[in-house]
C-alpha positions as CSV (number, residue, x, y, z in Angstrom):
1,X,75.9,153.0,112.0
2,X,75.6,156.8,111.5
3,X,72.3,158.0,110.1
4,X,72.9,159.4,106.6
5,X,70.8,162.0,105.0
6,X,68.4,160.4,102.5
7,X,69.9,160.7,99.0
8,X,68.3,159.6,95.7
9,X,70.3,159.6,92.4
10,X,68.3,158.9,89.2
11,X,70.7,157.3,86.7
12,X,70.3,157.2,82.9
13,X,69.4,153.7,81.7
14,X,72.3,151.8,80.1
15,X,71.8,149.6,77.1
16,X,73.8,146.8,78.6
17,X,71.7,146.7,81.7
18,X,69.9,143.4,81.9
19,X,67.7,144.0,84.9
20,X,64.0,144.5,84.1
21,X,63.5,147.3,86.6
22,X,65.4,150.6,86.8
23,X,67.6,150.9,90.0
24,X,67.9,154.1,92.0
25,X,70.8,154.8,94.3
26,X,69.2,155.4,97.8
27,X,70.9,155.6,101.1
28,X,68.1,154.9,103.7
29,X,68.3,153.2,107.1
30,X,66.8,149.8,107.3
31,X,66.3,147.1,110.0
32,X,66.2,143.4,109.4
33,X,63.8,141.4,111.6
34,X,66.8,139.7,113.4
35,X,67.6,143.2,114.8
36,X,70.5,144.0,112.5
37,X,70.6,147.4,110.9
38,X,72.0,148.5,107.6
39,X,71.8,151.2,104.9
40,X,70.3,150.7,101.4
41,X,72.6,151.2,98.5
42,X,70.0,151.0,95.7
43,X,66.3,150.2,95.3
44,X,64.1,149.1,92.4
45,X,60.6,147.8,92.0
46,X,61.9,144.2,92.2
47,X,64.7,144.4,94.8
48,X,67.3,146.2,96.7
49,X,70.8,146.0,98.0
50,X,72.1,147.1,101.4
51,X,75.1,147.1,103.6
52,X,75.2,144.8,106.6
53,X,77.7,143.9,109.4
54,X,76.6,140.3,109.1
55,X,76.5,137.9,106.2
56,X,73.3,136.4,104.9
57,X,72.8,133.1,103.1
58,X,71.7,133.1,99.4
59,X,68.1,131.8,99.3
60,X,67.4,133.0,102.9
61,X,64.1,134.7,103.4
62,X,64.3,138.0,105.3
63,X,61.8,140.5,106.7
64,X,63.1,144.1,106.6
65,X,61.8,147.6,107.1
66,X,63.2,150.6,105.2
67,X,62.7,153.9,107.0
68,X,61.8,156.4,104.3
69,X,61.7,160.0,105.6
70,X,59.8,162.7,103.8
71,X,59.2,166.2,105.1
72,X,60.1,165.1,108.6
73,X,57.6,162.2,108.6
74,X,58.7,158.6,108.7
75,X,57.1,156.2,106.2
76,X,58.3,152.7,107.1
77,X,58.3,150.3,104.1
78,X,58.0,146.7,105.3
79,X,59.5,144.2,102.9
80,X,59.7,140.4,102.6
81,X,62.7,139.4,100.4
82,X,64.9,136.6,99.4
83,X,68.7,137.0,99.5
84,X,70.2,136.6,96.0
85,X,73.8,137.6,96.7
86,X,76.0,138.5,99.7
87,X,79.6,139.8,99.1
88,X,82.3,141.0,101.5
89,X,82.6,144.8,101.4
90,X,84.4,147.4,103.6
91,X,84.0,146.2,107.1
92,X,80.9,144.2,106.4
93,X,78.8,142.8,103.5
94,X,76.8,144.0,100.5
95,X,73.5,142.0,100.3
96,X,71.3,141.9,97.3
97,X,67.7,140.8,97.8
98,X,64.7,140.2,95.6
99,X,61.5,141.6,97.0
100,X,58.6,139.2,97.3
101,X,56.2,141.6,99.2
102,X,56.4,145.3,100.2
103,X,53.8,147.5,101.9
104,X,53.7,150.8,103.9
105,X,53.0,150.4,107.6
C-alpha cells in the first residue's frame, strides 16, 4: 500500500452519535503482528478502524502498531485490541477494533 500523508479531520459531534468517545478521521500506516499492513480510517480513545487486505474474525485479539509521524519523527503507538467488526470494502476489508491497551514505544 502506498504511504499516505498523515491527515486528521476533526468533525463536529452529532447528536445521534451513540459512541462514548469522539472519533477522528486519520490516515496513518499500521502493522498488525501477523505482518499484514493497513491504513487507519478513524481513531478514538476507545478504538479504531482500518483497511486491510485480509479479513479478521470478530472477537479475535490483535496486536498492532500505528506509525504516527510528527515533525519528521516516528512515534509508534503499540495497541492491543479486539476485532468488533470486519466488512468487505474496495479490494479488501474495513476492520473495527476496540482498544484494550495502547502505549508509545
